[in-house]
DOZAMI-916773 format. One record per residue (C-alpha): residue in three letters; residue number from 1; x, y, z. Coordinates in pm, whole numbers, plus 50000, padded with zeros to 5 digits. Layout:
! residues N
 residu num  east north    up
    ALA NUM     X     Y     Z
...
! end
This chain:
! residues 247
 residu num  east north    up
    MET   1 23995 74219 46818
    THR   2 23694 73977 46679
    GLY   3 23349 74101 46724
    GLU   4 23266 73817 46943
    ARG   5 23531 73953 47201
    ALA   6 23425 74296 47143
    ALA   7 23066 74163 47257
    GLU   8 23159 73981 47544
    LEU   9 23339 74295 47676
    GLU  10 23080 74490 47627
    GLY  11 22870 74248 47821
    LEU  12 23109 74322 48122
    GLY  13 23013 74706 48088
    ILE  14 23297 74792 47879
    VAL  15 23241 75113 47670
    TRP  16 23447 75217 47390
    ASP  17 23312 75563 47334
    THR  18 23268 75841 47586
    ALA  19 22985 75963 47419
    ASP  20 22794 75659 47452
    ALA  21 22907 75640 47827
    GLY  22 22755 76016 47919
    PHE  23 22459 75870 47724
    GLU  24 22413 75583 47932
    GLN  25 22459 75783 48242
    ASN  26 22196 76026 48130
    LEU  27 21962 75752 48058
    ALA  28 22031 75589 48396
    ALA  29 21899 75936 48507
    ALA  30 21593 75911 48272
    ARG  31 21487 75593 48411
    ALA  32 21487 75714 48740
    TYR  33 21288 76000 48678
    TYR  34 21030 75798 48499
    ALA  35 21030 75546 48795
    LEU  36 20896 75855 48992
    HIS  37 20673 76045 48744
    GLY  38 20567 75786 48531
    THR  39 20673 75987 48202
    LEU  40 20986 76107 48033
    ALA  41 20797 76461 47960
    ALA  42 21018 76622 48213
    PRO  43 21030 77023 48267
    ARG  44 21359 77153 48156
    GLY  45 21462 77211 48498
    ALA  46 21411 76827 48615
    THR  47 21696 76652 48776
    ALA  48 21745 76269 48876
    LEU  49 22066 76129 49023
    ASP  50 22216 76458 49006
    GLN  51 22170 76479 48681
    ALA  52 22006 76750 48480
    VAL  53 21772 76478 48323
    GLY  54 21537 76784 48205
    GLN  55 21777 76960 48005
    TRP  56 21946 76652 47853
    LEU  57 21618 76533 47763
    THR  58 21544 76885 47603
    ASN  59 21866 76824 47381
    VAL  60 21822 76480 47247
    ARG  61 21490 76577 47140
    ARG  62 21628 76823 46927
    PRO  63 21678 76728 46543
    GLY  64 22034 76561 46588
    GLY  65 22025 76539 46947
    LEU  66 22078 76173 46944
    GLY  67 22430 76200 46735
    LYS  68 22475 76233 46370
    ASP  69 22515 75855 46314
    PRO  70 22225 75713 46201
    ALA  71 22272 75381 46333
    ARG  72 22374 75498 46699
    ALA  73 22088 75775 46683
    GLN  74 21841 75482 46611
    ARG  75 21987 75279 46907
    ARG  76 21940 75562 47148
    ALA  77 21620 75626 47043
    ALA  78 21511 75262 47078
    ALA  79 21634 75299 47470
    LEU  80 21448 75601 47518
    ALA  81 21139 75440 47385
    ALA  82 21193 75110 47572
    ILE  83 21133 75362 47913
    ASP  84 20868 75567 47774
    PRO  85 20714 75557 47416
    ASP  86 20612 75903 47436
    TRP  87 20932 76038 47515
    ASN  88 20945 76279 47193
    PRO  89 20583 76436 47193
    ALA  90 20702 76627 46911
    THR  91 20705 76366 46682
    LEU  92 20308 76293 46791
    GLY  93 20223 76682 46728
    TRP  94 20199 76825 47089
    THR  95 20442 76967 47350
    VAL  96 20628 76819 47635
    ASP  97 20419 76992 47886
    TRP  98 20101 76865 47736
    GLN  99 20233 76528 47730
    ARG 100 20342 76553 48106
    HIS 101 19994 76671 48222
    TYR 102 19805 76428 47998
    ALA 103 20035 76148 48176
    TYR 104 19971 76285 48522
    LEU 105 19593 76310 48446
    THR 106 19627 75943 48370
    GLN 107 19782 75865 48670
    LEU 108 19524 76036 48891
    LEU 109 19274 75847 48742
    GLU 110 19422 75508 48775
    ASP 111 19430 75595 49145
    GLY 112 19071 75634 49177
    ALA 113 19010 75994 49096
    ARG 114 18667 76061 48921
    PRO 115 18701 76291 48628
    THR 116 18478 76552 48803
    ALA 117 18694 76577 49111
    ILE 118 18993 76680 48890
    VAL 119 18902 77051 48927
    PRO 120 19109 77339 48889
    GLY 121 19378 77332 49212
    VAL 122 19389 76929 49198
    THR 123 19764 76902 49147
    ARG 124 20011 76610 49068
    HIS 125 20386 76669 49138
    GLY 126 20372 77051 49134
    ASP 127 20140 77081 48806
    ASP 128 19765 77191 48823
    ILE 129 19606 76903 48644
    GLY 130 19263 77058 48704
    ARG 131 19345 77373 48544
    TRP 132 19484 77202 48263
    LEU 133 19203 76937 48231
    THR 134 18949 77242 48209
    THR 135 19151 77449 47922
    GLN 136 19151 77123 47712
    ARG 137 18787 77012 47736
    ARG 138 18730 77405 47677
    ASN 139 18949 77385 47370
    TRP 140 18870 77070 47239
    ASP 141 18843 77167 46867
    ARG 142 19214 77301 46868
    LEU 143 19337 76932 46980
    ASN 144 19479 76734 46699
    THR 145 19264 76392 46611
    GLU 146 19525 76173 46860
    GLN 147 19521 76395 47138
    GLN 148 19114 76379 47146
    ARG 149 19119 76013 47097
    ARG 150 19376 75955 47389
    LEU 151 19168 76191 47605
    ALA 152 18828 76053 47512
    GLU 153 18944 75675 47593
    ILE 154 19031 75778 47961
    GLY 155 18675 75946 47989
    VAL 156 18730 76323 47900
    LYS 157 18485 76500 47662
    LYS 158 18452 76830 47502
    ALA 159 18300 77114 47744
    PRO 160 17914 77164 47628
    ARG 161 17878 77473 47477
    ALA 162 17754 77734 47700
    ARG 163 17371 77808 47664
    LYS 164 17284 78190 47605
    ALA 165 17056 78331 47894
    PRO 166 16699 78422 47759
    ALA 167 16685 78829 47703
    LYS 168 16494 78920 48036
    THR 169 16216 79143 47978
    GLY 170 16027 79394 48174
    ALA 171 15795 79269 48414
    ALA 172 15430 79341 48289
    SER 173 15312 79542 48560
    GLY 174 15553 79824 48527
    PRO 175 15823 80019 48408
    ARG 176 16189 79869 48377
    THR 177 16359 79903 48681
    GLY 178 16735 79893 48619
    GLY 179 17012 79614 48589
    THR 180 17040 79261 48725
    ALA 181 17142 79352 49062
    PHE 182 16847 79588 49146
    GLN 183 16626 79347 49013
    LYS 184 16745 79082 49235
    GLY 185 16725 79310 49521
    LEU 186 16374 79418 49414
    GLU 187 16253 79052 49414
    ALA 188 16416 78977 49763
    LEU 189 16238 79337 49903
    ALA 190 15883 79189 49728
    GLN 191 15920 78844 49869
    TYR 192 15993 78958 50213
    ALA 193 15714 79207 50210
    ALA 194 15463 78989 50101
    ARG 195 15524 78736 50386
    GLU 196 15603 78980 50686
    GLY 197 15399 79242 50585
    ARG 198 15704 79502 50657
    LEU 199 16023 79610 50557
    PRO 200 16325 79406 50676
    GLY 201 16587 79522 50923
    ARG 202 16937 79588 50837
    ALA 203 17024 79226 50923
    VAL 204 16784 79021 50735
    VAL 205 16912 78809 50460
    GLU 206 16628 78641 50237
    ARG 207 16675 78317 50051
    LEU 208 16552 78326 49689
    PRO 209 16365 78065 49482
    ASP 210 16677 78002 49303
    GLY 211 16835 77907 49621
    THR 212 17075 78225 49660
    GLU 213 17093 78431 49959
    HIS 214 17044 78805 49957
    ARG 215 17122 79056 50170
    THR 216 16840 79273 50160
    GLY 217 16849 79449 50445
    ILE 218 17193 79601 50382
    TRP 219 17067 79604 50039
    ILE 220 16804 79877 50107
    GLY 221 17060 80069 50300
    ASN 222 17275 80096 50004
    GLN 223 17018 80187 49789
    LYS 224 16924 80480 50021
    ALA 225 17282 80601 50040
    ARG 226 17278 80616 49632
    SER 227 16917 80731 49625
    ASP 228 17043 81038 49410
    LYS 229 17176 80823 49133
    LEU 230 16843 80587 49100
    ASP 231 16625 80645 48815
    GLN 232 16267 80739 48834
    ALA 233 16144 80378 48725
    GLN 234 16372 80237 49019
    ARG 235 16243 80467 49297
    ALA 236 15871 80375 49189
    ALA 237 15951 80015 49229
    LEU 238 16086 80105 49607
    ALA 239 15809 80334 49709
    GLU 240 15544 80053 49595
    LEU 241 15697 79828 49813
    GLY 242 15673 80069 50093
    VAL 243 16037 80241 50119
    ASP 244 15920 80606 50225
    TRP 245 16200 80767 50128
    ALA 246 16201 80671 49739
    ARG 247 15822 80858 49734
! end
C-alpha cells in the first residue's frame, strides 16, 4: 500500500496499531479532563469518560512511558502538549500536585477572586488552594526561579518576615508581675477600677486599648481560685488595685 493511500485511510479513522488505539482513547479522556479542570495535572485517582486518566497520565510521564520508538514518543508528547503545555511538570522542576494547585489558583484569580481573599479554606475541585498559597508565600525561597516567576506574574509575593516582638519590661512602678496573660488581666482590672472606682462584677468584659476584649470579672475569680499559685509580686499587684483577698 502506498503512503498516500495509508494517509487517506488514517484520515478516515483507521488505526494500524492497537497501542495507538489505546493511546487515542486515553487522550480523549485527557481532553475531557482538561475541559473540566483546565489542567492535565490530575491526581492519580482521577477519571474521565470512564477512563482512569489520572493513572494513565502518571504512567506516560514516567521515563519510556510514551513508548520505546522515539518518533512515536515524540508524536504522543506533542499531542499531550497540544492539550496542556505543562502536562509533565517534572521537566519544569516541580510536582504534579504543585502544578494542579497553581492552575487552580490562576483560575480563581481569572474568575475575579482577590489574592488577599484566597485564604486557607478556599477550595477548587476539592483542593485547598488558600492553604497551598499560604505555604508558597511562606516557603518562597525554596521555590525555583520559574516557580517564583509564575507566581509573581499573577500577583503572588513572598510573605513578609515576621517582626520580633520587643522584649517586655516590667512597669517602672513595681516588680515584675508574671506572664503575658496575667499582665493583660492586670491591665484590664486597672483600667476598669480607674474608671468605675470599684472592682468589676463577674459578668464584666473590659475592652483594652488594642481593641481586644477581656473577661475581667471571670479573670478575677480565676485568680482567687488559684491564689495559692500566685507569687508575692502578683498578689501585691492585685492588692494595690483593691483586691482584698490578695492582701
